C-alpha atoms as a printed R data frame, in Angstrom:
    type eleno elety resid chain resno      x      y       z
1   ATOM     1    CA   LEU     A     1  6.980 71.942 117.354
2   ATOM     2    CA   ALA     A     2  9.671 73.752 119.365
3   ATOM     3    CA   VAL     A     3  7.873 72.863 122.616
4   ATOM     4    CA   VAL     A     4  7.772 69.181 121.633
5   ATOM     5    CA   LYS     A     5 11.519 69.220 120.834
6   ATOM     6    CA   LYS     A     6 12.318 70.802 124.217
7   ATOM     7    CA   ALA     A     7 10.114 68.315 126.043
8   ATOM     8    CA   PHE     A     8 11.668 65.386 124.181
9   ATOM     9    CA   SER     A     9 15.237 66.606 124.783
10  ATOM    10    CA   SER     A    10 14.585 67.210 128.501
11  ATOM    11    CA   LEU     A    11 13.014 63.740 128.801
12  ATOM    12    CA   LEU     A    12 15.988 62.195 127.009
13  ATOM    13    CA   LEU     A    13 18.424 64.067 129.255
14  ATOM    14    CA   THR     A    14 16.574 62.916 132.375
15  ATOM    15    CA   VAL     A    15 16.660 59.278 131.267
16  ATOM    16    CA   LEU     A    16 20.368 59.415 130.399
17  ATOM    17    CA   VAL     A    17 21.435 61.147 133.617
18  ATOM    18    CA   GLY     A    18 19.142 59.001 135.750
19  ATOM    19    CA   GLY     A    19 20.741 55.828 134.402
20  ATOM    20    CA   CYS     A    20 24.125 56.881 135.792
21  ATOM    21    CA   ALA     A    21 22.877 57.678 139.296
22  ATOM    22    CA   GLY     A    22 24.535 54.667 140.981
23  ATOM    23    CA   TYR     A    23 27.953 55.016 139.344
24  ATOM    24    CA   GLN     A    24 30.938 56.639 140.967
25  ATOM    25    CA   LEU     A    25 34.445 57.429 139.811
26  ATOM    26    CA   GLY     A    26 37.543 56.113 141.556
27  ATOM    27    CA   PRO     A    27 38.326 52.886 143.337
28  ATOM    28    CA   ALA     A    28 35.408 50.642 144.247
29  ATOM    29    CA   THR     A    29 36.754 49.209 147.481
30  ATOM    30    CA   PRO     A    30 34.517 47.079 149.698
31  ATOM    31    CA   ALA     A    31 32.639 48.968 152.421
32  ATOM    32    CA   HIS     A    32 34.667 47.463 155.286
33  ATOM    33    CA   LEU     A    33 37.912 48.695 153.660
34  ATOM    34    CA   ARG     A    34 36.690 52.151 152.674
35  ATOM    35    CA   ASN     A    35 38.897 53.955 155.242
36  ATOM    36    CA   ILE     A    36 42.044 52.023 154.301
37  ATOM    37    CA   LYS     A    37 44.348 54.017 152.024
38  ATOM    38    CA   THR     A    38 47.786 52.530 152.789
39  ATOM    39    CA   ILE     A    39 48.857 48.930 153.382
40  ATOM    40    CA   ALA     A    40 52.096 47.468 154.734
41  ATOM    41    CA   VAL     A    41 53.163 44.119 153.294
42  ATOM    42    CA   PRO     A    42 55.777 42.370 155.444
43  ATOM    43    CA   THR     A    43 57.493 39.296 154.026
44  ATOM    44    CA   PHE     A    44 55.124 36.338 153.862
45  ATOM    45    CA   ALA     A    45 55.951 33.257 155.941
46  ATOM    46    CA   ASN     A    46 56.761 30.070 154.072
47  ATOM    47    CA   THR     A    47 55.259 26.837 155.431
48  ATOM    48    CA   THR     A    48 56.133 24.800 152.330
49  ATOM    49    CA   LEU     A    49 59.235 22.792 151.513
50  ATOM    50    CA   THR     A    50 60.113 25.091 148.597
51  ATOM    51    CA   PRO     A    51 63.059 27.229 149.731
52  ATOM    52    CA   ARG     A    52 63.517 30.984 149.247
53  ATOM    53    CA   ILE     A    53 60.160 31.897 147.704
54  ATOM    54    CA   GLU     A    54 59.023 34.300 150.427
55  ATOM    55    CA   VAL     A    55 60.597 37.397 148.880
56  ATOM    56    CA   LEU     A    56 59.446 36.470 145.358
57  ATOM    57    CA   ILE     A    57 55.794 36.131 146.438
58  ATOM    58    CA   THR     A    58 55.854 39.239 148.659
59  ATOM    59    CA   SER     A    59 57.526 41.506 146.097
60  ATOM    60    CA   THR     A    60 55.165 40.317 143.358
61  ATOM    61    CA   ILE     A    61 52.174 41.172 145.565
62  ATOM    62    CA   ILE     A    62 53.630 44.617 146.323
63  ATOM    63    CA   LYS     A    63 54.147 45.289 142.600
64  ATOM    64    CA   GLN     A    64 50.555 44.272 141.897
65  ATOM    65    CA   PHE     A    65 49.273 46.668 144.592
66  ATOM    66    CA   GLN     A    66 51.313 49.433 142.964
67  ATOM    67    CA   GLN     A    67 49.931 48.600 139.514
68  ATOM    68    CA   ASP     A    68 46.355 48.450 140.803
69  ATOM    69    CA   GLY     A    69 46.640 51.803 142.573
70  ATOM    70    CA   THR     A    70 43.713 51.309 144.958
71  ATOM    71    CA   PHE     A    71 45.992 51.113 148.002
72  ATOM    72    CA   ARG     A    72 49.412 52.666 148.505
73  ATOM    73    CA   ILE     A    73 52.272 50.663 150.030
74  ATOM    74    CA   ALA     A    74 53.710 52.065 153.268
75  ATOM    75    CA   SER     A    75 55.861 50.955 156.174
76  ATOM    76    CA   GLU     A    76 54.177 49.157 159.087
77  ATOM    77    CA   ASP     A    77 54.337 52.185 161.407
78  ATOM    78    CA   GLN     A    78 52.667 54.483 158.836
79  ATOM    79    CA   ALA     A    79 50.157 52.132 157.177
80  ATOM    80    CA   ASP     A    80 46.420 52.017 157.869
81  ATOM    81    CA   ALA     A    81 46.478 48.201 157.637
82  ATOM    82    CA   ILE     A    82 48.988 45.348 157.520
83  ATOM    83    CA   LEU     A    83 48.740 42.376 155.169
84  ATOM    84    CA   LYS     A    84 50.089 39.298 156.958
85  ATOM    85    CA   GLY     A    85 50.357 36.128 154.933
86  ATOM    86    CA   GLU     A    86 51.811 32.693 154.637
87  ATOM    87    CA   ILE     A    87 52.611 30.539 151.638
88  ATOM    88    CA   VAL     A    88 50.745 27.301 152.302
89  ATOM    89    CA   ALA     A    89 51.252 25.245 149.139
90  ATOM    90    CA   VAL     A    90 53.531 24.972 146.142
91  ATOM    91    CA   GLY     A    91 52.848 21.931 144.035
92  ATOM    92    CA   ARG     A    92 53.110 20.579 140.562
93  ATOM    93    CA   SER     A    93 50.937 18.074 138.787
94  ATOM    94    CA   PRO     A    94 51.437 16.379 135.426
95  ATOM    95    CA   ALA     A    95 49.540 17.963 132.557
96  ATOM    96    CA   ARG     A    96 50.822 16.141 129.480
97  ATOM    97    CA   SER     A    97 52.795 12.943 128.943
98  ATOM    98    CA   LEU     A    98 54.863 11.542 126.123
99  ATOM    99    CA   ARG     A    99 52.987  9.766 123.397
100 ATOM   100    CA   GLY     A   100 53.485  6.051 123.949
101 ATOM   101    CA   ASN     A   101 54.869  6.486 127.505
102 ATOM   102    CA   VAL     A   102 52.302  7.784 129.972
103 ATOM   103    CA   LEU     A   103 54.825  7.643 132.827
104 ATOM   104    CA   SER     A   104 57.074 10.297 131.266
105 ATOM   105    CA   THR     A   105 55.670 13.803 131.722
106 ATOM   106    CA   THR     A   106 56.426 16.572 129.234
107 ATOM   107    CA   GLU     A   107 54.371 19.373 130.822
108 ATOM   108    CA   PHE     A   108 53.474 20.204 134.425
109 ATOM   109    CA   ASN     A   109 50.975 22.553 136.064
110 ATOM   110    CA   LEU     A   110 52.456 24.593 138.920
111 ATOM   111    CA   ASN     A   111 50.131 25.846 141.691
112 ATOM   112    CA   VAL     A   112 50.961 28.310 144.480
113 ATOM   113    CA   SER     A   113 48.557 29.109 147.359
114 ATOM   114    CA   VAL     A   114 48.659 31.641 150.185
115 ATOM   115    CA   ARG     A   115 46.507 32.468 153.197
116 ATOM   116    CA   TYR     A   116 46.393 36.086 154.297
117 ATOM   117    CA   THR     A   117 44.828 38.392 156.832
118 ATOM   118    CA   LEU     A   118 44.470 42.150 156.505
119 ATOM   119    CA   ILE     A   119 44.623 43.639 160.002
120 ATOM   120    CA   THR     A   120 44.673 47.128 161.478
121 ATOM   121    CA   ARG     A   121 47.702 48.307 163.419
122 ATOM   122    CA   ASP     A   122 45.873 47.562 166.673
123 ATOM   123    CA   GLY     A   123 45.249 43.935 165.589
124 ATOM   124    CA   ARG     A   124 41.611 44.046 164.460
125 ATOM   125    CA   VAL     A   125 40.973 41.667 161.553
126 ATOM   126    CA   LEU     A   126 39.591 43.457 158.489
127 ATOM   127    CA   HIS     A   127 39.700 40.777 155.826
128 ATOM   128    CA   PRO     A   128 40.882 37.151 156.010
129 ATOM   129    CA   GLY     A   129 41.247 35.167 152.819
130 ATOM   130    CA   SER     A   130 43.240 32.936 150.554
131 ATOM   131    CA   ALA     A   131 44.468 33.199 146.984
132 ATOM   132    CA   GLY     A   132 46.175 31.013 144.454
133 ATOM   133    CA   GLY     A   133 47.949 31.191 141.161
134 ATOM   134    CA   SER     A   134 48.983 28.652 138.576
135 ATOM   135    CA   THR     A   135 50.944 28.255 135.372
136 ATOM   136    CA   SER     A   136 52.223 25.445 133.227
137 ATOM   137    CA   PHE     A   137 55.759 24.641 132.170
138 ATOM   138    CA   PHE     A   138 57.447 22.192 129.845
139 ATOM   139    CA   VAL     A   139 60.054 19.769 131.112
140 ATOM   140    CA   GLY     A   140 63.623 20.084 129.881
141 ATOM   141    CA   THR     A   141 66.615 18.297 131.319
142 ATOM   142    CA   ASP     A   142 66.108 19.540 134.905
143 ATOM   143    CA   VAL     A   143 62.562 19.606 136.300
144 ATOM   144    CA   SER     A   144 63.563 21.577 139.431
145 ATOM   145    CA   THR     A   145 65.113 24.385 137.382
146 ATOM   146    CA   ASP     A   146 62.126 24.484 135.048
147 ATOM   147    CA   GLU     A   147 59.777 24.702 138.036
148 ATOM   148    CA   ARG     A   148 61.872 27.468 139.599
149 ATOM   149    CA   GLN     A   149 61.673 29.455 136.354
150 ATOM   150    CA   ALA     A   150 57.866 29.048 136.247
151 ATOM   151    CA   LEU     A   151 57.363 30.280 139.831
152 ATOM   152    CA   PRO     A   152 57.294 34.028 138.927
153 ATOM   153    CA   LEU     A   153 54.403 33.453 136.498
154 ATOM   154    CA   ALA     A   154 52.356 31.602 139.123
155 ATOM   155    CA   ALA     A   155 53.241 34.330 141.649
156 ATOM   156    CA   GLU     A   156 51.934 37.013 139.264
157 ATOM   157    CA   GLU     A   157 48.589 35.269 138.879
158 ATOM   158    CA   LEU     A   158 48.383 34.752 142.647
159 ATOM   159    CA   ALA     A   159 49.098 38.464 143.222
160 ATOM   160    CA   LYS     A   160 46.371 39.498 140.770
161 ATOM   161    CA   HIS     A   161 43.825 37.330 142.581
162 ATOM   162    CA   LEU     A   162 44.857 38.562 146.043
163 ATOM   163    CA   VAL     A   163 44.860 42.252 145.121
164 ATOM   164    CA   SER     A   164 41.507 42.022 143.310
165 ATOM   165    CA   GLN     A   165 39.983 40.333 146.370
166 ATOM   166    CA   LEU     A   166 41.071 43.258 148.532
167 ATOM   167    CA   SER     A   167 40.523 46.146 146.136
168 ATOM   168    CA   GLU     A   168 37.280 44.957 144.514
169 ATOM   169    CA   GLY     A   169 35.856 42.616 147.133
170 ATOM   170    CA   TRP     A   170 35.959 39.466 144.979
């Protein structure tokens, strides 16, 4: 009986340990970014007609990198890679209208899109891509002010998508 218990427990231990053979602790960065530990994030270029959003988008992306922890933020002369990007679209679309007046919008969807390229300091492209973020906002008396107040929420979602593409590969 003791021999059967030992055999069963060793079999159980082998099955349990064998099932974890492919797992690893720590960040699961894509293979082509495995040697990248630090990233510099210069201010993104703005090719849209929305003024003064470059710093908002860039700082939100930096904060998301710091929260994620896979890559550290460094200056361009000390970083392993540089994330260059441009804001390519900021747009709003109607989401909900007034009952009885379909021409009067009460809620908008706000979308922000960027294109980026992760390059080495010597200019070799490591990872090109694009990311977007969106949110919705209700219309008050001033649509422009309401949109401006919704921009940080769309920027946060954009930053989450961009950082997960780089740190997790999707």
